Backbone as a printed PyTorch tensor [residue, N CA C, xyz], in Angstrom:
tensor([[[ -8.6820, -65.6750, -35.2500],
         [ -9.0380, -67.2880, -34.9030],
         [ -9.1070, -68.0950, -36.3970]],

        [[ -8.0850, -69.0590, -36.4300],
         [ -8.0340, -69.8760, -37.4880],
         [ -9.5290, -70.6990, -37.5870]],

        [[ -9.3360, -71.3140, -38.6600],
         [-10.5640, -72.4610, -39.0160],
         [-10.2990, -73.6320, -37.8920]],

        [[ -9.4060, -74.0260, -37.7090],
         [ -9.2770, -75.0500, -36.5920],
         [ -9.6980, -74.6670, -35.2240]],

        [[ -9.1160, -73.6940, -34.9540],
         [ -9.6670, -72.8730, -33.5510],
         [-11.1440, -72.6960, -33.4860]],

        [[-11.4610, -71.9230, -34.5780],
         [-12.9670, -71.9170, -34.7000],
         [-13.9060, -73.0420, -34.6180]],

        [[-13.4700, -74.1260, -35.3800],
         [-13.9990, -75.4110, -35.3980],
         [-13.9180, -76.0900, -33.7910]],

        [[-12.9160, -76.0360, -33.3470],
         [-12.7410, -76.3560, -31.8770],
         [-13.8460, -75.6230, -30.8670]],

        [[-13.8540, -74.5300, -31.1120],
         [-14.9070, -73.5260, -30.4110],
         [-16.3600, -74.2460, -30.6760]],

        [[-16.5470, -74.2070, -31.8020],
         [-17.9370, -74.6950, -32.1470],
         [-18.3220, -76.0410, -31.6550]],

        [[-17.5200, -76.9640, -31.7370],
         [-17.7630, -78.3500, -31.3520],
         [-17.8140, -78.3500, -29.9160]],

        [[-16.8650, -77.4210, -29.0130],
         [-17.0460, -77.6350, -27.6610],
         [-18.3990, -77.0300, -27.2340]],

        [[-18.8870, -75.8610, -27.8740],
         [-20.2060, -75.0850, -27.7350],
         [-21.3640, -76.2340, -27.7430]],

        [[-21.3480, -76.9790, -29.1110],
         [-22.0500, -77.9360, -29.2150],
         [-22.3310, -79.0050, -28.1170]],

        [[-21.0990, -79.4050, -27.8850],
         [-21.0100, -80.3960, -26.5350],
         [-21.6470, -79.8710, -25.4580]],

        [[-21.2140, -78.8520, -25.0750],
         [-21.7460, -78.2390, -23.9340],
         [-23.3000, -77.8350, -23.9030]],

        [[-23.6220, -77.5460, -25.0840],
         [-25.3750, -77.2800, -25.2250],
         [-25.7350, -78.6540, -25.2100]],

        [[-25.4190, -80.0270, -25.6880],
         [-26.0300, -80.9120, -25.4050],
         [-25.8270, -81.5010, -24.3830]],

        [[-24.8610, -81.5550, -23.3550],
         [-24.6360, -81.7530, -21.9320],
         [-25.7470, -81.0430, -21.0710]],

        [[-25.9000, -79.6920, -21.4170],
         [-26.7630, -79.0930, -20.5750],
         [-28.1180, -79.2820, -20.7970]],

        [[-28.6210, -79.7290, -22.1010],
         [-29.9180, -80.1560, -22.3570],
         [-29.9870, -81.4250, -21.7690]],

        [[-29.1350, -82.3400, -21.6180],
         [-29.5690, -83.7320, -21.1010],
         [-29.9430, -83.3540, -19.3440]],

        [[-28.9960, -82.3700, -18.9270],
         [-29.3430, -82.1080, -17.4310],
         [-30.8020, -81.3710, -17.2590]],

        [[-31.0110, -80.5770, -18.2860],
         [-32.3040, -79.8250, -18.2880],
         [-33.2960, -80.7320, -18.4620]],

        [[-33.3050, -81.9730, -19.3250],
         [-34.1180, -83.0780, -19.7660],
         [-34.5240, -83.8640, -18.8400]],

        [[-33.4300, -84.0570, -17.7090],
         [-33.8690, -84.9010, -16.6290],
         [-34.7350, -84.6560, -15.6800]],

        [[-34.9060, -83.0920, -15.6840],
         [-35.8960, -82.3580, -14.9210],
         [-37.2990, -81.8700, -15.6300]],

        [[-36.9740, -81.6020, -16.6820],
         [-37.9510, -81.3360, -17.8520],
         [-38.5670, -82.2700, -18.8850]],

        [[-39.4330, -83.0920, -18.2350],
         [-39.7790, -84.4300, -18.9500],
         [-41.4120, -84.2630, -19.2910]],

        [[-41.5510, -83.5770, -20.2710],
         [-43.0230, -83.4710, -20.6680],
         [-43.2380, -83.1560, -22.2690]],

        [[-44.2190, -82.8280, -22.7690],
         [-44.5340, -82.9040, -24.2680],
         [-43.8500, -81.5440, -24.6220]],

        [[-43.7280, -80.5730, -23.9100],
         [-43.2840, -79.3540, -24.3720],
         [-41.5440, -79.3690, -24.5900]],

        [[-41.1430, -80.3430, -23.6190],
         [-39.6190, -80.5190, -23.6970],
         [-39.3550, -81.2440, -24.9090]],

        [[-40.3250, -82.3770, -25.2650],
         [-39.9310, -83.3620, -26.3230],
         [-40.1310, -82.0720, -27.6660]],

        [[-41.0310, -81.5740, -27.5400],
         [-41.5510, -80.5570, -28.8100],
         [-40.1550, -79.4550, -29.0960]],

        [[-39.6440, -79.2560, -27.8480],
         [-38.5760, -77.9840, -27.7970],
         [-37.4090, -78.6850, -28.4120]],

        [[-37.0030, -79.8570, -27.9560],
         [-36.0520, -80.8590, -28.5250],
         [-36.1560, -81.0430, -30.1360]],

        [[-37.3050, -81.5090, -30.5480],
         [-37.4670, -81.9780, -31.8850],
         [-37.2740, -80.5590, -32.9140]],

        [[-38.2080, -79.5450, -32.2640],
         [-38.3870, -78.1510, -33.3980],
         [-37.0600, -77.2250, -33.1910]],

        [[-36.1540, -77.2420, -31.9570],
         [-35.0600, -76.3460, -31.7380],
         [-33.7130, -77.2540, -31.9090]],

        [[-33.6930, -77.9410, -30.9190],
         [-32.4080, -78.3450, -30.6350],
         [-31.6690, -79.1920, -31.7610]],

        [[-32.6450, -80.1000, -32.4490],
         [-32.1660, -81.1460, -33.1400],
         [-31.7970, -80.4440, -34.6040]],

        [[-32.5410, -79.2730, -34.9710],
         [-32.1570, -78.2940, -35.8330],
         [-30.7000, -77.7850, -35.8320]],

        [[-30.4460, -77.3090, -34.4130],
         [-29.4890, -76.5050, -34.2440],
         [-28.1000, -77.4720, -34.3980]],

        [[-28.2400, -78.7480, -33.7620],
         [-27.3190, -79.7130, -33.7120],
         [-26.9070, -80.2010, -35.1090]],

        [[-27.9680, -80.2720, -36.0490],
         [-27.7790, -80.4960, -37.4820],
         [-27.0110, -79.4800, -38.0930]],

        [[-27.4910, -78.3870, -37.7720],
         [-26.6750, -76.8110, -38.3800],
         [-25.2280, -76.9510, -38.0340]],

        [[-25.0110, -77.1730, -36.8100],
         [-23.8010, -77.2300, -36.1730],
         [-22.8600, -78.1760, -36.6770]],

        [[-23.4320, -79.4680, -36.8300],
         [-22.6270, -80.5270, -37.5040],
         [-22.2870, -80.3030, -38.9660]],

        [[-23.0870, -79.6670, -39.6280],
         [-23.0480, -79.3570, -40.8820],
         [-21.7940, -78.2640, -41.2140]],

        [[-21.9150, -77.2680, -40.2240],
         [-20.7490, -76.1510, -40.0890],
         [-19.6110, -76.8820, -39.8600]],

        [[-19.4880, -77.5620, -38.7440],
         [-18.1580, -78.3030, -38.5790],
         [-17.7030, -78.9890, -40.0540]],

        [[-18.4350, -79.6890, -40.5300],
         [-18.2320, -80.4390, -41.6870],
         [-17.5250, -79.2550, -42.8530]],

        [[-18.1910, -78.2980, -42.9260],
         [-17.7290, -77.1910, -43.8250],
         [-16.4620, -76.7790, -43.4300]],

        [[-16.2450, -76.4890, -42.4280],
         [-15.1640, -75.8600, -41.6250],
         [-13.6850, -76.6550, -41.8880]],

        [[-14.1170, -78.0020, -41.9210],
         [-13.1940, -79.1390, -42.0090],
         [-12.7140, -79.1240, -43.4670]],

        [[-13.6020, -78.7960, -44.3950],
         [-13.3210, -78.7090, -45.6660],
         [-12.6570, -77.3260, -46.1950]],

        [[-13.0680, -76.2810, -45.5780],
         [-12.4780, -75.0750, -45.7540],
         [-10.6750, -75.4520, -45.0990]],

        [[-10.5280, -76.0980, -44.1580],
         [ -9.2290, -75.9810, -43.6940],
         [ -8.6140, -76.9580, -44.6020]],

        [[ -8.9740, -77.7150, -45.0830],
         [ -7.9760, -78.5860, -46.1910],
         [ -7.8380, -77.6300, -47.3410]],

        [[ -8.8560, -76.7720, -47.8640],
         [ -8.5340, -75.9940, -48.9430],
         [ -7.4800, -75.0590, -48.7940]],

        [[ -7.6670, -74.5130, -47.6630],
         [ -6.8260, -73.2780, -47.3570],
         [ -5.2530, -74.1500, -47.0960]],

        [[ -5.1920, -75.1460, -46.5450],
         [ -3.9320, -75.8390, -46.6290],
         [ -3.2950, -76.0880, -48.0020]],

        [[ -4.3210, -76.2590, -48.9970],
         [ -3.8120, -76.6930, -50.3380],
         [ -3.4280, -75.2610, -51.1500]],

        [[ -4.2360, -74.2190, -50.5070],
         [ -3.7110, -72.6070, -51.0040],
         [ -2.4360, -72.4880, -50.7670]],

        [[ -2.3050, -72.5030, -49.4720],
         [ -0.7600, -72.1850, -48.8040],
         [  0.1610, -73.0300, -49.5120]],

        [[  0.0800, -74.3060, -49.7510],
         [  1.1270, -74.8950, -50.3670],
         [  1.3500, -74.4680, -51.9240]],

        [[  0.1730, -74.0510, -52.4090],
         [  0.5310, -73.7630, -53.8880],
         [  1.0620, -72.2750, -54.0490]],

        [[  0.7850, -71.4270, -52.9230],
         [  1.2430, -70.2920, -52.9040],
         [  2.6430, -70.1700, -52.4770]],

        [[  3.5200, -71.2100, -52.0600],
         [  4.6410, -71.2020, -51.4460],
         [  5.5850, -71.3710, -52.6700]]])
């Protein structure tokens, strides 16, 4: 799997997680849900966004390496 495919897979998983959380949150709406969202999901979302950004940077670098090696 290349960087672009991995990035796509990760981005889709993040979108699916957040959609499922929205569905869950509509039925689970108490202090524990808020705490779970703040302590777990927001950290996961932040980390996934950072990973996607790093993968974008890696794709640019790999493309440059390929051009330089031709």
